[in-house]
SEPAFI-56252 format. One line per 2 residues: for each residue y, z, x of C-alpha. Coordinates in nm, 2 decimals. Last residue first. Layout:
BEGIN
Y/Z/X | ...
***
This chain:
BEGIN
11.75/4.62/7.67 | 11.70/4.98/7.75
11.87/5.00/8.08 | 11.76/5.29/8.31
11.96/5.43/8.59 | 11.82/5.67/8.85
11.93/5.88/9.17 | 11.93/6.22/8.99
11.56/6.26/9.07 | 11.36/6.40/8.78
11.10/6.12/8.77 | 11.03/6.18/9.15
10.96/6.55/9.12 | 10.62/6.59/8.94
10.46/6.30/9.13 | 10.59/6.42/9.44
10.48/6.76/9.37 | 10.12/6.62/9.31
10.12/6.43/9.63 | 10.23/6.73/9.82
9.91/6.93/9.67 | 9.67/6.65/9.78
9.81/6.69/10.12 | 9.76/7.08/10.12
9.42/7.01/9.97 | 9.33/6.75/10.27
9.47/7.01/10.53 | 9.28/7.32/10.37
8.95/7.14/10.36 | 8.98/7.00/10.69
9.06/7.34/10.81 | 8.76/7.46/10.66
8.54/7.18/10.81 | 8.70/7.25/11.15
8.57/7.63/11.11 | 8.23/7.53/11.01
8.21/7.32/11.34 | 8.32/7.60/11.54
8.08/7.83/11.39 | 7.80/7.60/11.49
7.92/7.59/11.85 | 7.93/7.97/11.85
7.58/7.99/11.71 | 7.40/7.77/11.94
7.06/7.88/11.84 | 7.13/7.87/11.45
6.87/8.03/11.24 | 7.07/8.34/11.19
7.38/8.16/11.08 | 7.23/7.99/10.80
7.31/8.29/10.52 | 7.63/8.33/10.66
7.72/7.97/10.69 | 7.65/7.93/10.32
7.85/8.21/10.22 | 8.14/8.09/10.43
8.12/7.74/10.28 | 8.16/7.88/9.94
8.45/8.11/10.05 | 8.61/7.79/10.20
8.59/7.60/9.87 | 8.72/7.93/9.66
9.01/7.96/9.92 | 9.12/7.59/9.87
9.06/7.60/9.50 | 9.27/7.92/9.44
9.55/7.80/9.67 | 9.56/7.47/9.51
9.56/7.58/9.15 | 9.84/7.85/9.24
10.03/7.58/9.40 | 9.99/7.33/9.11
10.11/7.60/8.84 | 10.42/7.69/9.06
10.53/7.32/9.12 | 10.79/7.29/8.83
10.89/7.67/8.82 | 10.95/7.66/9.20
11.22/7.39/9.19 | 11.39/7.35/9.54
11.14/7.60/9.70 | 10.85/7.35/9.66
11.00/7.09/9.90 | 11.06/7.37/10.18
10.73/7.52/10.13 | 10.53/7.23/10.11
10.69/7.10/10.44 | 10.64/7.41/10.60
10.28/7.40/10.51 | 10.25/7.04/10.64
10.44/7.16/10.97 | 10.20/7.44/11.04
9.87/7.23/10.94 | 9.98/6.97/11.20
9.85/6.62/11.14 | 10.21/6.45/11.08
10.44/6.58/11.32 | 10.77/6.80/11.27
10.91/6.95/11.58 | 10.77/7.18/11.87
10.42/7.03/11.82 | 10.15/7.25/11.68
9.78/7.12/11.82 | 9.59/7.43/11.74
9.57/7.45/11.36 | 9.52/7.08/11.28
9.25/7.06/11.56 | 9.05/7.35/11.47
8.99/7.63/11.71 | 8.79/7.68/12.05
8.55/7.93/12.20 | 8.42/8.07/11.85
8.31/8.43/11.74 | 8.61/8.47/11.54
8.52/8.29/11.22 | 8.80/8.13/11.03
8.87/8.23/10.69 | 9.16/8.04/10.57
9.47/8.18/10.39 | 9.64/7.91/10.13
10.00/7.83/10.17 | 10.29/7.72/9.91
10.47/8.08/9.83 | 10.36/8.21/10.19
10.65/8.04/10.39 | 10.45/7.89/10.71
10.10/7.91/10.82 | 9.78/8.08/10.70
9.51/8.24/10.87 | 9.19/8.45/10.79
9.06/8.56/11.15 | 8.69/8.67/11.04
8.49/8.89/11.28 | 8.13/9.00/11.14
7.95/8.70/11.24 | 7.80/8.79/11.56
7.79/9.14/11.43 | 7.55/9.07/11.17
7.68/9.09/10.80 | 7.75/9.37/10.54
7.99/9.55/10.78 | 8.30/9.29/10.80
8.56/9.32/11.04 | 8.87/9.14/10.87
9.19/9.03/11.05 | 9.43/8.89/10.78
9.70/8.66/10.93 | 10.00/8.52/10.81
10.20/8.26/10.98 | 10.58/8.17/11.04
10.73/8.37/10.75 | 11.10/8.29/10.79
11.13/8.12/10.46 | 11.04/8.45/10.28
10.72/8.62/10.11 | 10.81/8.98/10.15
11.13/8.95/9.96 | 11.46/9.13/10.09
11.65/9.29/9.81 | 11.99/9.24/9.62
11.98/8.86/9.62 | 11.79/8.78/9.29
11.99/9.07/9.13 | 12.30/8.91/9.20
12.18/8.58/9.07 | 12.12/8.75/8.75
11.76/8.78/8.60 | 11.61/8.60/8.31
11.46/8.31/8.52 | 11.30/8.44/8.82
11.25/8.27/9.14 | 11.42/8.51/9.38
11.23/8.80/9.18 | 11.44/9.11/9.18
11.45/9.17/8.83 | 11.06/9.24/8.83
10.77/9.02/8.71 | 10.73/8.87/9.07
10.90/9.06/9.35 | 10.88/8.76/9.59
10.52/8.81/9.69 | 10.32/8.62/9.96
10.23/8.93/10.17 | 10.14/9.10/9.83
9.93/8.81/9.72 | 9.74/8.77/10.04
9.64/9.13/10.05 | 9.51/9.11/9.70
9.32/8.78/9.77 | 9.15/8.95/10.07
9.03/9.22/9.84 | 9.12/9.58/9.76
8.89/9.78/9.56 | 9.11/9.95/9.27
9.13/10.32/9.22 | 9.42/10.34/9.49
9.51/10.55/9.78 | 9.83/10.56/9.99
9.91/10.65/10.34 | 10.31/10.58/10.42
10.47/10.73/10.10 | 10.80/10.63/9.97
11.06/10.86/10.10 | 11.36/10.65/10.17
11.34/10.55/9.78 | 11.53/10.21/9.71
11.24/10.07/9.53 | 11.21/10.37/9.32
10.86/10.47/9.21 | 10.65/10.49/8.89
10.28/10.51/8.96 | 10.04/10.37/8.71
10.07/10.03/8.89 | 9.93/10.16/9.19
9.80/9.86/9.41 | 10.07/9.61/9.29
10.34/9.90/9.29 | 10.24/10.00/9.63
10.31/9.65/9.73 | 10.62/9.64/9.55
10.76/9.98/9.69 | 10.66/9.89/10.06
10.88/9.59/10.02 | 11.15/9.77/9.86
11.18/10.00/10.13 | 11.26/9.75/10.38
11.55/9.54/10.35 | 11.75/9.70/10.07
11.71/10.08/10.10 | 11.65/10.02/10.47
11.99/9.87/10.52 | 12.16/10.17/10.36
12.02/10.35/10.65 | 11.72/10.62/10.64
11.60/10.57/11.00 | 11.32/10.67/11.22
11.25/10.93/11.51 | 11.22/11.26/11.32
11.23/11.17/10.96 | 10.98/10.91/11.01
10.77/11.14/11.22 | 10.75/11.39/10.92
10.65/11.74/11.07 | 10.70/11.98/10.81
10.86/12.31/10.70 | 11.23/12.31/10.79
11.28/11.92/10.81 | 11.56/11.78/11.04
11.33/11.77/11.36 | 11.49/11.67/11.67
11.59/11.98/11.82 | 11.58/11.87/12.18
11.33/12.10/12.31 | 11.13/12.11/12.00
11.09/11.73/11.94 | 11.06/11.69/12.31
10.76/11.94/12.33 | 10.57/11.79/12.04
10.56/11.45/12.20 | 10.48/11.57/12.57
10.14/11.42/12.53 | 10.23/11.08/12.41
10.02/11.04/12.06 | 9.71/11.03/11.91
9.60/11.12/11.54 | 9.27/11.13/11.35
9.10/11.43/11.56 | 9.40/11.64/11.40
9.59/11.90/11.58 | 9.93/11.72/11.60
9.91/11.67/11.24 | 10.19/11.41/11.11
10.33/11.35/10.76 | 10.55/11.02/10.79
10.44/10.73/10.99 | 10.66/10.41/10.91
10.94/10.36/11.14 | 11.11/10.07/10.96
11.02/9.70/10.92 | 10.79/9.72/10.64
10.44/9.89/10.64 | 10.20/9.90/10.34
9.91/10.12/10.41 | 9.57/10.17/10.23
9.31/10.44/10.19 | 8.97/10.53/10.13
8.87/10.51/10.50 | 9.16/10.71/10.61
9.41/10.54/10.83 | 9.39/10.66/11.18
9.72/10.79/11.32 | 9.94/10.68/11.62
10.22/10.81/11.80 | 10.43/10.69/12.07
10.69/10.77/12.37 | 10.82/10.58/12.65
11.17/10.39/12.54 | 11.21/10.49/12.19
10.90/10.57/12.00 | 10.62/10.31/11.94
10.45/10.35/11.61 | 10.08/10.28/11.61
9.85/10.24/11.30 | 9.50/10.26/11.33
9.20/10.12/11.11 | 8.84/10.25/11.18
8.49/10.17/11.12 | 8.42/9.79/11.18
8.70/9.77/11.44 | 9.08/9.79/11.38
9.41/9.80/11.56 | 9.76/9.81/11.43
10.12/9.79/11.60 | 10.43/9.92/11.49
10.76/9.83/11.72 | 11.04/9.99/11.92
11.22/9.78/12.15 | 11.30/9.74/12.54
10.96/9.93/12.63 | 10.86/10.17/12.89
10.65/10.09/13.20 | 10.41/10.41/13.24
10.44/10.58/12.90 | 10.41/10.23/12.72
10.12/10.14/12.91 | 9.92/10.45/12.84
9.99/10.43/12.47 | 9.87/10.06/12.47
9.55/10.17/12.64 | 9.51/10.47/12.41
9.56/10.30/12.09 | 9.34/10.00/12.19
9.06/10.27/12.29 | 9.09/10.40/11.93
9.04/10.05/11.79 | 8.71/9.99/11.99
8.60/9.81/12.28 | 8.93/9.71/12.44
9.02/9.50/12.74 | 9.12/9.16/12.60
9.33/9.31/12.30 | 9.58/9.50/12.54
9.77/9.27/12.79 | 9.79/8.98/12.55
9.86/9.17/12.26 | 10.15/9.35/12.41
10.35/9.09/12.59 | 10.60/8.91/12.39
10.61/9.21/12.16 | 10.77/9.41/12.45
10.72/9.55/12.81 | 10.97/9.72/13.01
11.26/9.56/13.19 | 11.55/9.68/13.00
11.39/10.02/12.90 | 11.51/10.20/12.59
11.65/10.55/12.61 | 11.44/10.86/12.58
11.65/11.16/12.50 | 11.96/10.97/12.37
11.74/10.72/12.19 | 11.56/10.99/12.01
11.88/11.10/11.84 | 12.05/10.76/11.82
11.79/10.66/11.56 | 11.47/10.43/11.52
11.38/10.11/11.32 | 11.07/9.92/11.33
10.96/9.57/11.46 | 10.60/9.50/11.34
10.42/9.39/11.63 | 10.15/9.31/11.73
9.82/9.28/11.56 | 9.49/9.39/11.68
9.11/9.34/11.61 | 8.81/9.46/11.77
8.49/9.26/11.71 | 8.38/9.31/12.08
8.45/8.93/12.14 | 8.82/8.98/12.04
8.99/8.95/11.73 | 9.36/8.82/11.72
9.72/8.87/11.65 | 10.07/8.80/11.80
10.00/8.61/12.13 | 10.38/8.61/12.19
10.36/8.41/12.49 | 10.70/8.38/12.67
11.01/8.19/12.57 | 10.96/7.90/12.77
10.70/7.71/12.58 | 10.68/7.60/12.22
10.37/7.66/12.01 | 10.41/8.06/11.98
10.08/8.23/12.03 | 9.83/8.28/11.72
9.52/8.43/11.90 | 9.14/8.47/11.91
8.99/8.66/12.19 | 8.76/8.63/12.49
8.70/8.99/12.65 | 8.88/9.03/13.00
8.68/9.16/13.33 | 8.90/9.13/13.60
9.15/9.40/13.49 | 9.52/9.30/13.48
9.79/9.33/13.73 | 10.12/9.41/13.61
10.46/9.26/13.51 | 10.79/9.35/13.35
11.08/9.17/13.47 | 11.20/9.09/13.11
11.18/8.81/12.86 | 10.94/8.57/13.04
10.68/8.84/13.13 | 10.45/8.82/13.42
10.07/8.90/13.39 | 9.85/8.89/13.70
9.47/8.83/13.62 | 9.57/8.57/13.37
9.33/8.48/13.07 | 9.20/8.13/13.06
8.85/8.21/13.24 | 8.80/8.49/12.99
8.85/8.25/12.69 | 9.18/8.27/12.51
9.10/8.09/12.15 | 9.37/7.93/11.98
9.59/7.91/11.67 | 9.95/7.77/11.70
10.27/7.86/11.58 | 10.60/7.69/11.54
10.92/7.91/11.51 | 11.07/7.72/11.22
11.28/7.96/11.00 | 11.51/8.22/11.16
11.49/8.60/11.26 | 11.11/8.53/11.28
10.82/8.66/11.04 | 10.47/8.72/11.14
10.32/8.85/10.81 | 10.08/9.09/10.89
9.71/9.21/10.81 | 9.46/9.47/10.91
9.14/9.46/10.72 | 8.81/9.69/10.75
8.52/9.56/10.55 | 8.34/9.75/10.28
8.32/9.45/10.03 | 8.60/9.54/9.80
8.81/9.74/10.03 | 8.92/10.09/10.01
8.60/10.24/10.18 | 8.66/10.02/10.48
9.02/10.13/10.52 | 9.30/9.88/10.45
9.60/9.82/10.66 | 9.90/9.60/10.54
10.20/9.49/10.76 | 10.53/9.31/10.67
10.73/9.14/10.94 | 11.10/9.07/11.00
11.21/9.14/11.38 | 11.06/8.86/11.56
11.26/8.92/11.92 | 11.41/8.67/12.15
11.56/8.84/12.45 | 11.84/8.66/12.60
11.74/8.52/12.92
***
């Protein structure tokens, strides 16, 4: 079977001292090579987790431990191509998102070739997230698996718990490096090798044990006086200047507008800091963006067609789902994990704060069919985006109001739930009921938006003829 790789994601990490509420956040757009790759939102309970894992896209398989944790997941809704669990939060409040497809170069691939029968994005979340009790432990487990089994692709992976956020770059067939994001920092990571300056002697880095050796042995470092892993293992191609770098540039421009940078710069920084405290809404805006207020905006009215098509937007028709995995520090552990989720292209959706401490998920979010069907949030979100794309300026105000009202209603319900949760004896059942209420808010408001769009568009149809007699 031909390998089916989702290669176009954008990732954001935010340390606990950089967020507005002291939580950690890791977030990602799960993008496909083409539109319409149906996703669903489920909980994998321990009884449902396999004890022997067999990949679909390669011969990779392994026996798994007999004590898996429960975890949320956003796998593919269509069978036959592998699991692609993508992202989730486990019952120990450890979050993971996998993967951000990244670049490499021929120098390291010559040293450590990719492994056709190794593991890949299809497998990573399902074989790591149920077995880890901290973000650092997640890095170590994935690193050990990569060293033992190898991989057929290079990826960026993120882990978080209530204290730490880690970013992990796989390197060629069997090597890897990871870095803890400082608590006061954020990261915007597009589809390139992302880690730059790296200290092998720091407590905040982890890596394959022989990584320093192979850098020296095979003369891989092009710099005279620094260890920049992006320079050593990544790429700096013309494609990067149009496909990858502008996404990092726009996210950094949003959080640090005072800093002037070039969107085509190959050396945009990895770890960044801002005076602004970052909110969920900020992360959602960046992951939905199409370069608003710049000449690259695909929906712009004052730029040329060539400028609109010059760089790859972050919000794109290939967005399948957006997740923001938040571990909160100002509430009890039983309600700390929030799996924020939105489906489809991000210009016309709203991200919903689902509690992770549950054993089941809302109907509209888990029952996604292969083809369009009513009652599915995935397909409704894609309908809104497809319709809305034809005349963005006509529908933009309604979309903004829809998103604000939907998130506000869910936030209000979340505040009430946080306050009541300590008195609930069957907490998981209670949180499932609240999650369903949030899903209903999202679904009903999405349908209301669709009706508003029809009201605006119908009078403008070309199929009309009026006699004034």
